[in-house]
C-alpha positions in Angstrom: 70.4 -79.5 55.8 67.5 -77.3 56.5 68.5 -76.8 60.1 72.2 -76.7 59.4 74.1 -73.4 59.6 75.7 -73.0 56.2 79.3 -71.7 56.4 80.9 -73.1 53.3 80.0 -72.9 49.6 80.1 -76.5 48.2 80.0 -75.3 44.6 83.1 -73.1 45.2 84.9 -76.0 46.9 84.2 -78.4 44.1 85.5 -75.8 41.6 88.6 -75.2 43.7 89.4 -78.9 43.8 88.7 -79.5 40.1 91.1 -76.6 39.2 93.7 -78.0 41.5 93.4 -81.6 40.3 95.5 -81.2 37.2 98.7 -80.1 39.0 97.9 -81.4 42.5 101.1 -83.5 42.7 103.1 -80.2 42.9 101.3 -79.1 46.0 100.5 -82.4 47.8 103.2 -82.2 50.6 100.7 -81.5 53.4 98.4 -84.4 52.2 101.5 -86.6 52.1 102.4 -85.6 55.7 98.8 -86.1 56.9 98.5 -89.4 55.1 101.7 -90.8 56.7 100.4 -89.9 60.2 97.1 -91.5 59.4 98.7 -94.7 58.1 100.9 -94.8 61.2 97.8 -95.0 63.3 96.4 -97.7 61.1 99.6 -99.8 61.3 99.3 -99.8 65.1 96.0 -101.7 64.9 96.5 -105.4 64.5 93.4 -106.6 62.7 92.0 -107.3 59.2 89.8 -104.9 57.3 88.3 -106.8 54.3 86.5 -103.7 52.9 87.7 -100.1 53.3 86.2 -96.8 52.2 88.4 -93.8 51.3 86.2 -90.7 51.9 86.6 -87.4 50.1 88.7 -86.3 47.1 92.2 -86.2 48.7 91.7 -89.7 50.2 92.3 -91.2 46.7 95.9 -90.2 47.3 96.0 -93.0 49.9 94.9 -95.8 47.6 98.4 -96.7 46.2 99.8 -96.8 49.8 97.1 -99.2 50.9 97.5 -101.5 48.0 100.4 -103.4 49.6 98.8 -103.7 53.0 98.3 -107.3 54.2 95.6 -106.1 56.6 93.3 -104.4 54.0 91.4 -106.1 51.3 89.2 -104.2 48.8 89.4 -100.4 48.8 86.6 -98.2 47.5 87.0 -94.4 47.0 84.4 -91.6 47.2 84.8 -88.6 44.9 85.2 -84.9 45.4 81.4 -84.2 45.3 81.2 -85.4 48.9 81.4 -81.8 50.1 78.1 -81.0 48.4 76.1 -84.0 49.7 77.2 -84.6 53.2 73.5 -84.9 54.3 72.7 -87.7 51.9 75.7 -89.9 51.6 75.1 -92.9 49.2 76.4 -95.4 51.7 74.7 -98.7 52.8 74.4 -99.3 56.5 77.0 -101.7 58.0 79.0 -102.2 54.8 82.6 -101.2 55.6 85.1 -102.6 58.0 87.2 -99.4 57.8 86.6 -95.7 56.8 89.6 -93.4 56.2 89.1 -89.6 55.6 92.1 -87.4 54.6 91.9 -83.6 54.9 88.3 -83.3 53.8 85.9 -83.0 56.7 86.9 -79.5 57.6 84.9 -78.2 54.6 81.7 -80.0 55.5 78.7 -77.8 56.6 76.9 -80.5 58.6 79.9 -82.2 60.2 77.9 -83.9 63.0 75.5 -85.3 60.4 78.3 -86.5 58.1 80.0 -88.3 61.1 76.7 -90.0 62.0 76.4 -91.4 58.5 80.0 -92.5 58.3 79.6 -94.3 61.6 76.4 -95.8 60.2 78.1 -97.2 57.2 80.6 -99.2 59.3 80.1 -102.8 60.4 79.8 -103.4 64.2 83.3 -102.9 65.6 84.4 -101.1 62.4 87.1 -98.5 62.5 86.9 -94.8 61.5 90.2 -92.8 61.1 90.3 -89.2 59.9 92.7 -86.3 59.6 91.4 -82.8 59.2 92.8 -79.3 59.5 92.4 -78.0 63.1 91.6 -74.6 64.6 95.2 -73.3 64.7 95.7 -73.8 61.0 96.7 -70.6 59.2 96.3 -68.5 62.4 99.0 -66.1 61.1 97.1 -65.5 57.8 93.8 -65.0 59.7 95.4 -62.3 61.9 97.2 -60.6 59.1 94.0 -60.2 57.1 92.0 -59.0 60.0 94.5 -56.4 60.9 94.9 -55.1 57.4 91.2 -54.8 56.7 90.5 -53.2 60.1 93.3 -50.7 59.5 92.3 -49.7 56.0 88.6 -49.6 56.9 87.5 -51.8 54.0 85.4 -54.0 56.2 86.5 -57.3 57.6 85.7 -60.3 55.4 86.4 -64.0 56.4 89.4 -65.4 54.7 90.3 -68.5 56.8 87.6 -71.1 57.6 86.7 -71.9 61.2 88.0 -75.3 62.1 87.5 -77.8 64.9 89.8 -78.2 67.9 90.8 -81.4 69.7 88.1 -81.2 72.3 85.5 -80.4 69.6 86.6 -83.5 67.6 86.2 -85.8 70.6 82.8 -84.4 71.4 81.7 -84.7 67.8 82.7 -88.4 67.7 80.8 -89.1 70.8 77.8 -87.2 69.6 77.9 -89.3 66.4 77.7 -92.5 68.4 81.3 -93.7 68.0 82.7 -95.9 70.7 86.1 -95.3 72.3 86.4 -91.9 70.7 89.9 -90.3 70.6 91.0 -87.0 69.2 94.5 -85.4 69.3 96.4 -82.8 67.4 99.8 -82.3 65.8 101.2 -79.1 64.5 103.7 -78.4 61.7 105.2 -75.1 60.6 105.9 -74.4 56.9 107.9 -71.3 55.8 107.4 -69.3 52.7 109.1 -66.4 50.9 106.0 -64.3 51.4 102.2 -64.4 51.9 101.6 -64.6 48.2 103.6 -67.8 47.9 101.5 -69.3 50.8 98.3 -68.4 49.0 99.5 -69.9 45.7 100.1 -73.2 47.6 96.6 -73.0 49.2 95.1 -72.7 45.7 97.3 -75.4 44.3 96.1 -77.9 47.0 92.5 -76.9 46.5 92.3 -75.2 49.9 91.4 -71.7 48.7 88.7 -69.7 50.5 85.2 -71.3 50.1 83.4 -69.5 52.8 79.9 -68.3 51.9 80.6 -64.9 53.6 83.8 -64.3 51.7 84.2 -61.1 49.7 82.8 -61.9 46.2 84.7 -59.1 44.3 88.4 -58.4 44.0 90.3 -57.5 47.2 91.6 -54.0 46.9 95.3 -54.0 46.0 96.2 -51.8 48.9 94.5 -54.2 51.4 96.3 -57.2 49.8 99.7 -55.5 50.0 99.1 -54.3 53.6 98.2 -57.9 54.6 101.4 -59.2 53.2 103.4 -56.5 54.9 101.8 -57.2 58.3 102.4 -60.9 57.8 106.1 -60.3 57.1 106.4 -57.9 60.1 104.7 -60.1 62.7 105.4 -63.7 61.6 108.8 -63.8 60.1 111.3 -66.6 60.9 114.9 -65.7 61.7 115.9 -66.1 58.0 113.2 -63.6 56.9 110.8 -66.1 55.5 107.2 -66.1 56.9 105.8 -68.9 59.1 102.5 -70.7 58.4 101.0 -73.1 61.0 99.1 -76.1 60.0 97.4 -78.3 62.6 96.3 -81.8 62.0 93.4 -83.1 64.2 93.4 -86.9 64.2 90.1 -88.6 64.9 89.7 -92.3 65.9 86.4 -94.0 66.6 84.7 -97.4 66.4 81.2 -98.5 65.6 79.8 -99.9 68.9 79.8 -103.6 69.4 79.2 -105.9 72.3 82.7 -107.4 72.0 84.3 -104.0 72.9 85.6 -103.2 76.3 83.0 -101.6 78.5 83.5 -99.4 81.6 82.6 -101.0 84.9 79.4 -100.0 86.6 80.0 -97.8 89.7 80.4 -99.9 92.8 81.3 -103.1 90.9 85.0 -103.1 91.7 86.3 -106.1 93.6 89.5 -104.4 94.8 89.9 -101.2 96.7 92.3 -98.6 95.3 93.9 -98.2 98.7 94.6 -101.9 98.9 96.2 -101.9 95.4 98.4 -99.0 96.4 99.2 -100.4 99.8 98.1 -97.3 101.7 95.6 -96.6 104.5 92.2 -95.3 103.3 90.8 -92.3 105.2 87.2 -91.3 105.1 86.2 -87.8 103.9 86.9 -85.3 106.7 89.5 -87.5 108.4 93.0 -86.1 108.8 95.9 -88.3 107.9 98.4 -88.9 110.7 102.0 -88.1 110.2 
């Protein structure tokens, strides 16, 4: 971690999740939605996974839904302290057939390092599936805070965490050594009565601000009220409720194995594309006749 840029406060994140744990069931709708999308991907893969790891605190929410799966054997869950020890995961190399991560990795300081270790704990040809919040998540809230603090000259303070995009996710999987890396994104819009209702939900699901650069004292009341006013003015739905965007970035990768499909070497094709398409091939610089 010495060379890792610290963006998040792991102690604050642990505290947020512990506070949310007692009443999490009242605020778990996004985790339920993300979990179903993750499980849909898993159902499409026809193979057996004798030993699976659920990574991160919210992933324990998946356990009952995996219990009846005929393709998954034993399930082991990691706890909420993962966010504080991403550079020293207590995982043996080549142990798991499957690793599932649900809405947890977006709070990790050393995400490349964490992905490398998660890849390392998989058996050859083991599968990694993850869902994390993506870069468009809470874009409305981010803009409203920035405008309010700039307008009232209180100094801009980060309120919404930076998150990975689809292209970032694919690049990170490749960097971590995963084979056949795939990343894609899905967005959902949730409406709230006002910005305060949105922030109550974020606290309830353990997603409150845990940035190291956050304002440590109380936000001035005038700034808070102005933020809510700007949010309502700029991002209201036709019924007057405010919109909040949540983006799920889905990551899929495999630990490399000789049995996996490999790209052909350049020049090794036995059939020309022109022959397959039934057209005449023209060399570079030639003009096609009409």
